[in-house]
C-alpha positions in Angstrom: 0.0 0.0 0.0 3.0 2.4 -0.3 1.4 3.6 -3.5 -1.8 4.7 -1.8 -2.3 8.3 -2.9 -5.8 8.9 -1.7 -6.4 9.1 2.0 -8.3 6.3 3.5 -10.1 8.6 5.9 -10.4 12.4 6.4 -11.6 14.3 9.5 -11.2 17.8 10.9 -10.2 19.3 14.2 -10.4 22.8 15.4 -7.5 24.0 17.4 -8.5 24.9 20.9 -6.9 27.6 23.1 -5.7 24.9 25.5 -3.7 23.3 22.6 -1.5 26.4 22.1 1.6 27.6 23.8 2.3 31.2 24.9 2.9 32.2 21.4 -0.5 31.0 20.4 1.0 28.1 18.3 -0.2 24.5 18.8 2.3 22.8 21.1 4.0 19.9 19.3 2.8 17.3 21.6 -0.7 17.9 20.6 -0.1 16.5 17.2 0.3 13.0 18.7 -3.0 13.5 20.5 -4.6 14.6 17.2 -3.3 11.6 15.4 -4.7 9.2 18.1 -8.0 10.9 18.0 -8.2 10.7 14.2 -7.1 7.1 14.3 -9.9 6.3 16.7 -12.5 8.1 14.5 -11.1 6.2 11.5 -11.7 2.8 13.3 -15.1 3.9 14.6 -16.1 4.9 11.0 -16.1 1.2 10.2 -17.6 -0.1 13.5 -14.2 -0.9 15.1 -12.5 0.2 18.3 -8.8 0.7 19.1 -9.2 -1.5 22.3 -11.9 -4.0 23.5 -11.5 -5.1 27.1 -13.4 -7.1 29.5 -12.3 -8.1 33.0 -8.7 -6.9 32.3 -8.4 -9.1 29.0 -8.8 -7.9 25.5 -7.4 -6.9 22.2 -6.0 -3.7 21.1 -3.4 -1.7 19.0 -0.5 -0.6 21.3 2.1 1.8 19.7 5.3 0.5 18.5 6.6 3.8 17.2 5.4 7.4 16.5 6.8 10.3 14.9 5.9 13.7 13.6 7.4 16.4 11.4 6.4 20.0 11.6 6.2 22.3 8.4 4.2 25.4 9.4 2.6 26.6 12.6 -1.1 26.0 13.5 -2.9 28.6 15.6 -5.8 28.9 18.0 -9.1 28.5 16.1 -7.5 27.0 13.0 -9.4 24.1 11.5 -7.0 21.4 10.6 -7.9 18.7 8.0 -6.5 15.4 9.0 -5.8 12.8 6.4 -5.1 9.2 7.1 -3.1 6.9 4.7 -2.5 3.3 5.4 1.2 3.0 4.7 1.7 -0.6 5.6 -0.8 -3.4 6.6 1.4 -6.2 7.9 0.5 -9.5 9.2 0.4 -8.3 12.8 1.3 -4.6 12.5 -0.1 -1.5 10.9 1.6 1.7 9.9 -0.6 4.8 9.5 0.6 8.1 7.9 -1.1 11.4 8.9 -1.2 14.7 7.0 -2.4 18.0 8.8 -3.5 20.7 6.6 -4.9 24.2 7.0 -6.4 24.8 3.6 -3.7 24.0 1.1 -0.9 24.6 3.6 0.8 21.4 4.9 1.1 22.0 8.7 2.6 18.6 9.8 3.0 15.0 9.0 3.1 12.0 11.4 3.3 8.3 11.5 2.1 5.7 14.0 3.1 2.1 13.9 0.9 -0.3 16.0 0.6 -4.0 16.5 -2.6 -6.0 16.9 -2.2 -7.6 20.4 -4.1 -9.6 23.1 -3.8 -8.5 26.7 -4.4 -10.9 29.6 -3.8 -10.2 33.4 -0.5 -11.6 34.5 0.6 -12.5 30.9 2.9 -10.9 28.5 1.3 -8.9 25.6 0.9 -11.2 22.7 1.0 -10.0 19.0 -1.7 -11.6 16.9 -2.5 -11.7 13.3 -4.8 -8.9 12.2 -8.1 -10.6 11.6 -9.9 -10.4 8.2 -12.7 -8.2 9.8 -10.3 -5.3 9.4 -9.8 -5.8 5.6 -12.5 -3.2 4.7 -10.9 -0.7 7.0 -7.2 -1.3 6.3 -7.1 -3.3 3.0 -6.2 -7.0 2.9 -2.9 -8.3 3.9 -0.7 -8.9 0.9 2.1 -11.2 1.8 3.9 -10.8 -1.5 4.0 -7.1 -1.3 5.0 -7.3 2.4 7.9 -9.5 1.5 9.0 -7.2 -1.3 8.9 -4.2 1.0 10.8 -6.0 3.7 13.5 -7.0 1.3 13.7 -3.4 -0.1 14.2 -2.0 3.4 17.0 -4.4 4.4 
């Protein structure tokens, strides 16, 4: 899915005063929160959740890595369009790319890598195969493309 050019999901977020620093610019840490909120909306849009737990056990998508790069400032009351792209749908992991735009201005980009995991009390976290029920949301797993991408990155 590296060639995905159209976003898989788009949402908007208004910058609140609490999100800004003394200069009136969005504090960089908030972009990580914005990514996670957009990701949750993305999952909900197809009837899924980022975490399902009961009695301390469940499944979810813990973070493996997260990054952001800042291109232009965002200010209080700006409405940011947040675009989500599926950059990699692996066997057990998922990499989402985010673009933050104010109109035509690219404000920031970000990336979150997650793994689909099971959580049980007093047990180590266990990575699981992403079930087919997520195919409509993320696209199907393509082992050939995944192998080629892994070989290219070695």
